[in-house]
C-alpha positions in Angstrom: -20.9 -36.3 23.8 -17.4 -36.9 22.6 -18.7 -37.1 19.0 -20.6 -33.8 19.4 -17.5 -32.1 20.9 -15.3 -33.3 18.1 -17.9 -32.1 15.6 -18.0 -28.8 17.4 -14.3 -28.5 17.3 -14.2 -29.2 13.6 -16.9 -26.5 13.0 -14.9 -24.1 15.1 -11.7 -24.8 13.2 -13.6 -24.4 9.9 -15.1 -21.0 11.1 -11.7 -19.7 12.1 -10.2 -20.8 8.8 -13.0 -19.0 7.0 -12.4 -15.8 9.0 -8.7 -16.0 8.3 -9.3 -16.4 4.6 -11.6 -13.4 4.6 -9.0 -11.2 6.4 -6.5 -12.0 3.7 -9.0 -11.5 0.9 -9.8 -8.1 2.3 -6.2 -7.3 2.9 -3.2 -5.8 1.2 0.6 -6.1 0.8 3.5 -3.9 0.0 6.1 -3.7 -2.8 9.3 -1.8 -3.5 9.2 1.5 -5.4 12.2 0.2 -7.4 10.6 -3.0 -8.7 7.5 -2.1 -10.9 7.7 -5.5 -12.6 6.4 -7.0 -9.4 3.0 -5.6 -10.2 2.5 -8.2 -12.9 3.4 -11.0 -10.5 1.0 -9.8 -7.9 -1.8 -9.4 -10.4 -1.4 -13.1 -11.5 -2.0 -14.2 -7.9 -4.4 -11.8 -6.2 -7.9 -10.4 -7.0 -8.4 -7.4 -9.1 -8.4 -4.3 -7.0 -6.2 -5.6 -4.2 -4.5 -2.7 -2.5 -0.7 -2.7 -3.0 1.4 -0.2 -1.0 4.6 1.3 -2.6 7.3 2.1 -0.1 9.0 5.5 0.3 12.6 4.8 1.2 15.1 7.1 3.0 16.9 9.5 0.7 14.4 8.8 -2.1 12.2 11.5 -3.5 8.5 10.6 -3.7 8.4 10.5 -7.5 10.8 7.5 -7.4 7.7 5.4 -6.8 5.6 6.7 -9.7 6.6 3.9 -12.1 5.5 1.3 -9.6 2.1 3.1 -9.1 1.6 3.2 -12.8 2.4 -0.5 -13.1 0.0 -1.5 -10.4 -2.8 0.6 -11.9 -2.2 -0.9 -15.3 -2.3 -4.4 -13.8 -5.7 -3.8 -12.3 -4.5 -3.5 -8.7 -5.0 -0.5 -6.4 -1.9 1.6 -6.0 -1.3 3.1 -2.5 1.8 5.2 -2.0 3.6 5.5 1.3 4.4 9.1 2.2 7.0 9.5 5.0 6.6 13.0 6.3 10.2 13.4 7.5 11.5 12.4 4.1 9.5 15.1 2.2 11.4 18.2 1.1 8.5 20.6 0.7 4.8 21.1 0.3 5.3 21.4 -3.4 6.9 18.0 -3.6 3.8 16.4 -2.0 1.3 18.3 -4.1 3.1 17.7 -7.4 3.5 14.0 -6.6 -0.1 13.5 -5.6 -1.6 15.5 -8.5 0.3 13.3 -10.9 -0.4 10.1 -9.1 -4.1 10.7 -8.9 -4.3 11.8 -12.5 -2.2 9.1 -14.1 -2.2 6.2 -11.8 -5.7 6.4 -10.2 -4.4 6.9 -6.7 -7.2 7.4 -4.3 -5.6 6.7 -0.9 -2.2 7.0 0.7 -0.4 5.6 3.8 0.9 8.6 5.7 3.7 7.8 8.2 6.2 10.0 10.1 9.3 8.2 8.8 12.3 7.3 10.8 14.9 9.7 9.4 17.0 11.3 12.2 16.4 14.8 10.8 13.5 16.0 8.6 14.4 16.6 5.0 12.0 19.5 4.9 9.3 21.2 7.1 7.5 18.2 8.4 8.6 16.6 11.7 5.8 14.1 11.7 2.7 13.0 9.8 0.4 15.4 11.6 2.5 18.4 10.5 2.2 17.4 6.9 -1.6 16.8 7.3 -2.0 20.3 8.8 -0.1 21.9 6.0 -1.3 20.0 2.8 -4.8 19.6 1.6 -4.7 16.0 0.6 -8.3 16.1 -0.4 -7.5 19.0 -2.6 -5.0 16.8 -4.4 -7.7 14.2 -5.1 -6.9 11.8 -2.2 -10.1 10.2 -0.7 -8.7 8.0 2.1 -5.7 8.1 4.4 -4.0 5.2 6.2 -2.3 6.0 9.5 0.3 3.9 11.3 -0.5 2.0 14.5 2.0 0.5 16.9 0.7 -2.4 19.0 4.0 -2.7 20.8 4.6 1.0 21.0 7.2 3.0 19.1 11.0 2.6 19.8 11.4 6.4 20.2 8.0 7.9 20.8 6.1 7.5 24.2 2.7 5.8 23.9 0.9 8.8 25.3 2.3 11.0 22.5 1.3 8.3 19.9 -2.3 8.3 21.3 -2.5 12.1 21.2 -1.1 12.3 17.7 -3.6 9.7 16.5 -6.5 11.7 17.8 -5.2 14.8 16.1 -4.6 13.1 12.8 -8.0 11.5 12.8 -9.5 15.0 13.5 -7.5 16.6 10.7 -8.5 13.9 8.3 -12.2 14.3 9.2 -11.9 18.1 8.6 -10.5 17.4 5.1 -13.3 15.0 4.4 -10.9 12.1 4.2 -11.8 8.5 5.2 -9.3 7.3 7.7 -8.1 3.8 8.7 -5.1 2.3 10.6 -2.4 0.0 9.4 -0.5 -1.6 12.3 3.2 -2.5 12.6 3.6 -6.3 12.6 3.9 -8.0 15.9 4.5 -11.6 17.2 2.1 -11.1 20.1 -1.6 -11.5 19.2 -2.7 -10.4 22.6 -0.9 -7.0 22.2 -2.6 -6.6 18.8 -6.0 -7.3 20.3 -5.4 -4.9 23.2 -4.3 -2.2 20.8 -7.5 -2.7 18.7 -9.7 -2.6 21.7 -8.1 0.6 23.0 -8.5 2.3 19.6 -12.1 1.2 19.4 -12.7 3.0 22.7 -10.9 6.1 21.6 -12.0 6.2 18.0 -15.1 4.1 17.3 -15.6 3.2 13.7 -12.0 3.5 12.6 -11.1 0.3 10.6 -7.8 -1.5 11.3 -5.7 -3.5 9.0 -3.4 -5.7 11.2 0.2 -6.0 10.0 1.6 -9.5 9.6 5.2 -10.4 8.7 5.0 -12.1 5.4 7.0 -15.3 4.5 10.7 -14.7 5.1 13.7 -16.5 6.3 14.3 -16.5 10.1 17.4 -14.3 9.7 15.5 -11.7 7.6 12.5 -11.7 9.9 14.5 -11.2 13.0 16.5 -8.4 11.4 13.4 -6.5 10.3 11.7 -7.1 13.6 14.5 -5.4 15.5 14.7 -2.6 13.0 10.9 -2.0 13.2 10.8 -1.9 17.0 8.9 -5.2 17.7 11.6 -6.5 20.0 9.3 -6.8 23.0 7.3 -9.7 21.5 10.5 -11.3 20.4 12.0 -11.1 23.9 8.8 -12.6 25.4 8.9 -15.5 22.9 12.6 -16.1 23.6 11.7 -16.3 27.4 9.4 -19.1 26.5 12.1 -21.1 24.9 13.4 -21.8 21.4 10.2 -23.7 20.4 8.2 -20.5 20.6 10.9 -18.6 18.6 10.7 -21.2 15.9 6.9 -20.9 15.8 7.1 -17.3 14.5 10.4 -17.6 12.5 9.7 -20.7 10.4 8.9 -18.5 7.3 5.1 -18.7 7.5 2.7 -16.3 9.2 -0.2 -18.8 9.4 -0.1 -19.1 13.1 -0.3 -15.4 13.6 -3.2 -15.1 11.2 -5.1 -18.0 12.9 -4.7 -16.4 16.3 -6.0 -13.1 15.0 -8.9 -14.8 13.3 -9.9 -16.5 16.6 -10.0 -13.1 18.2 -12.1 -11.6 15.3 -14.5 -14.5 15.5 -15.0 -14.0 19.2 -15.6 -10.3 18.8 -12.6 -9.1 20.7 -11.1 -7.5 17.6 -14.3 -6.4 15.9 -12.7 -3.3 14.3 -10.2 -5.4 12.3 -11.3 -5.6 8.6 -8.2 -7.1 7.0 -4.5 -7.8 7.3 -1.5 -6.1 5.7 1.4 -8.2 4.7 4.9 -6.8 5.0 6.9 -8.6 2.2 10.5 -7.7 3.2 11.4 -7.7 -0.5 9.8 -11.1 -1.2 6.6 -9.8 -2.8 6.0 -12.8 -5.0 6.2 -15.3 -2.1 3.9 -13.1 -0.1 1.4 -12.8 -2.9 1.5 -16.6 -3.4 0.9 -17.1 0.4 -2.1 -14.8 0.2 -3.4 -16.6 -2.9 -3.3 -20.0 -1.0 -5.5 -18.6 1.8 -8.0 -16.9 -0.6 -8.3 -20.0 -2.7 -9.0 -22.1 0.5 -11.9 -19.8 1.2 -13.3 -20.3 -2.3 -12.9 -24.0 -2.0 
């Protein structure tokens, strides 16, 4: 019996590792708009067609990211621009940017977020406002990613987040856009699974890409975590002692990925189709980490 149990445990571990590798292979990562040369580095490590998201920083016009989108397209990767609604100056800015990005860089999908600017730069207070005003499908966009917050948003009540998600999904459907969710990263797998289950009840069939914090130094990881509003899981870990804190701040997201894979294998996160790696400026290290997991699957 002990031999059978050990064999079963080994099979289970192998199955979880296979699911984890598949989540990475079907996943994505992000890069900076100001570093188009990163496209070449990513292409050397990841499969052709891997989605790579180009950020939209505060006080930057959308077209600042066009060079990065072109570089990704030229490298055989799929360019996906962020559009932060509160940082957009006008409808014309969005339409001009997308018309050009679709035509010259092969853009087919975008990640539309509200943005955290204190005051809107133009007419859009949130992502839904932009989606109501601009025909993204008319610009050539086919799919739209929407932001999900497993730990809630630091400034927006959860009830409003849920209402806004329903509205955005409805607006996307009316435009004929495919919609999916990309979550903020979290250090609490149970919260992620609860979020995924809740969304599956409210919006069956909507795929989710779970955000993971990519390889980073503990200092950088904690800084970004506080900035991105995931302090709740950090506080919970700190309450468990420094050993738990080290578990998620030792510059490797493997434990978080394995926990998610176990939930996916059990069926408790069945709407998760991949992971999205937040690179925190270390895109080469993040792509290398992804490569190692994908290579393991092929081995």
